[in-house]
N, C-alpha and C positions, 0 to 999 in steps of 0.2 A: 365361670359360667354362672349366671345368675339362676335364681331358685325357679321362675316361671319356666324358663328353658330346661331345666333339669327336669322338672315335672312332666314337661311335654314329651321329652325324650325317653324317660321311665314308661310313661302311658302307651306310646309307640311301640316302644321294642318289647313290652309285655304283651302287647296284641300281636305282634309279629312271632314270637316265640312261644305264645300260647300259655305263657305262666309269668307269674310277676317277678319282677327284676329290679334291682335297684344298683343305681350308680353310685360307686363308693368313692371314687376320684375321677377328676377329668383333667387331663395334662394338654394344655394348649399345644399345638405343633406348629411349625414355621413350614416355609417354602410354597405356600400357596399365595397368588396374586390376586384371586378373584374373591375367595370365601375363607371364611373362618374355618378351622380343623382342630380337632381334638381326639386325644385317645380316652376312651372310656374305660375305666377300670370298675367292672361290675361283679354281684354275687355269681353271675352266670359266665364270666370269662372277660374278655378284652374285645373292644370293638372300635371301629373308626367312624367318627362322625364329622361332617362339614354342614354348614350351613350359611345361608346367604340373603340378605333383605333386600339386597338392590339389584340383581341379576336379573336375566329373563324369567318370568313365572315358572316355566315348565325345564328350565337348566339342568335340573337333577333328575327328573323323570326322563330326559333325553340320555344323560349320562348312565343311569339305570339300564335304560334300555340296551345302550352298547354293552356295558358288562354282562348282562345276560344272554345277550348274542353271541360275544366272543366265548362264553362257558358253553355254550351248545358245540363249539368245535373241540373234536378230540385233539388235544396237544398237551405237550409238556409243561404249558406256561400255566401258573397259578392266577387264577381271574378271582377277584375278592367277591364272595357270596353278598348279594343286596339282602338287606333286613327290611329297611325303611326307606321310602321313597316319597316325597311330597312335594307340591307345588309351593309357591309363595302364597301365602293369605294375610288379610288385614291383621290379625293377631298372633301370628308364627311367621317365622323365615321359612324359604326352601330349604329341606333338609335330606340328606342322605347319609344312612348309616348301613356300614359293610362290616364284614371280619376285619380285624386288626391284624396286619402282616408284620410280624417281628423282624427285623432287619438281620440278614444273615452274620454269623460270626466269623472271623479269621479271614483267610483268603477269599476273595470272591471270584476269582477268574476260571474256578472250576465250573461255574455256572454261564460261562461264556458260549460254551458249546450248546448246551441245554436251551439257551436262549435263542440261537442262531436255527435250531432244529425245531424249537416251539413255533418260531415265527414262520418258517416254512409249512409246518402243518396248520397253522391259522389259514394261511394264504392257499390252502387246498380245499378250504370250505365254500363252497360257491353257491349263487344263485343264478336265475335265468336273466336277470337284468341289472343293469347298473343302476344304484340309489339304495335307497333305505326306507324304513317303514314311516318315519317323521323327517321332517327337518330338525337339525340338531346344531351343534356350536362346536367350532374349533375355538377353543379359548373363551373369548366372547363373541365371537364372529358367527353370525348366522349362517348355516350351509344349507342350500337346498337339495333336497333328495329324492324328488319325483322320480319313479321309476322309468327307466329309458332303457331302449333295445339298442342305444347307439352309443359307444363310449367317447366318439369325437364331439359328439353334442353335449353328452353329459359333462365331459370336461371343459368343452369350450364354452359353453353358454351357462351351465349351473354352477360352475367354479369360476372360471377365469371374467365372464362377461358378467355375472352377477355381482362377483365382488368389486369389479371396475364401476358398476354403476352406483354401488355403496359408497367407493371411494369419492366419487364425484359430489357428493352430499357433504362430504367431510374435509377433504385434502385438495391440492391443487393437482389439476390433470390439465394440461393444456389442449387444444383440438388437435396439435402436431402429435403429442402422446397417443391421444386417442386413435387417431389415423394409424400410427404403428400396431397398436393392439390389434386393430382391426385387421390389419394385413396380416398378422399372425393368426388370428382366429380362420381367416381365409384359406392358410396355409396348413391348418390343422390336417386335413384328410391326406395330404401328403407326409407330414412329419409323425404321424401317429398311424401309420399303415399295417401295423403288426398284428392287428385284431386280437386283442386280449380277451382272457375269459374274465367274468365278473366274480371277484373272489373277496371275502371279508377283510377289511383292513382296519387297524387300531384308529388311523386317521390324522393322530396328532403325536407321532412316535419319534421324541427326542429324548436325550437322556435324563431328563427330568421326570418322564412318564413311564420309565421302567424301573424297577427295582430288584434286588437280590435279597431274598426273604430267606427265613429259615426253613421255608417249604419249598424255594425255588425260585426261579425268575418270574416275576409278577408283572402284568401290564395295567397301569392305572390310568384315569383322566381321559378316556377314549372319547374319539369323535368317528366312530364308525360309518363307514358304508361300504356298500360292495362297489369296487373299481378294479383297474388294472393294478396288479401287485406293483408294478415299478414305480406306482404313485406314491406307495408308502416308504419304498426306499430312499425317496428324493429327500424328506425330510430328515431321514437318517445319515446321509452324506452331507447336508446342508451345514449342520453344526456338529457332526462328530459325535463322539461319546460312545461308539460301538467297537469293541476291539477286532482286530484281525481274526480272531477265531469265531466271533459272532458270524461274520461274514462268510468265512469258508465252511463254518457247519451250515450255514442257510445254502450255500451253493452246493455243498454235497447232498443234502436232502432234497432240495429242489432247484436244480440248475438253471439260471437265468438265460435268455436269449444272448447270444454274442455280440448283439449291437445294443444292449440295453442302456449303457453309459451314454449312446447317443441322444438318449430320451431324458437323460437324468436332470439336466438344467432346464428343460421345458416342463417337467413336473415340479422342479423347484419354483418356478415362477409364482404358481400358485401361493407358497409360503412368503415369498418376498412381499407379494402384493398385500397378502394377508397383515404382515408386519408393518408395511407402509400404511394400512388403514388402521390399525391399532396405536401404531407408535410415531409414524411421521418419519421425520429425518431421512437419513441415506438409503433407507431401505427402497424408496421409488424409484432413484438411480440405478441402484442395484438390480431391481427387475427391469428396466428398460436396457441395462446391459445385456440382458439375457433375450431380450426381444429383438434386440438388433442383431444378435447373432443368429436368429433363424429368420428373419424377414428378408 
């Protein structure tokens, strides 16, 4: 970490804590694909910092907003406290500083049940409408979060159609493929007739965005919105990484409708087309395979 960045971090953290703070050591951390990350060892304890010179200006403002919203929900989950959040400026990167969560020691399986219960508790935190306070990001992908009374319209237009429009500017999408997607959008009232409540979801919940910390299971790198809770479960099933006990504990705490798996692939569709938007390759065909099953 260079000296100007260190000085900036110390200044902002001192303002946030209300007392002077000194960074004694900064250990770079891996795992991120968008931003730089570091464990900050200070004379006031350990903190987690990440910064970005190239992402959207408000990337960390929106992430902080998500963390703060999840912290409002009464749950067993550990949500890192936000200390500093800044947008990208000409002379400084965008910054986010939170509590540092030490990894759990020994067997982690004893936290599986707590994670399942905690997710169920998070999904009981509700809103009157679908959406969120600002647009935010799933990875580097812009998500449109205007408040909406209608879940079918929110998912169809603000998730699927909006992302398809972005894909057309970057990837191949034939007129035939577009026609298939339009057929699917027209069928959504039939396919999503279960009338879900708007509940708070993490929004990008795969195995890399939760951790078992010494303080309990924690959620990180959120892309929150108020949505059908089944939308959250689609990414959890898409790549795996959640034990049978996590799922059982969730079901025990907040039972799912008997037909929820009928909609699982339909909600996975968003994440497949997002991966196609970000990475290209076979994700486009995987998305079309899902579309073909529903139209």
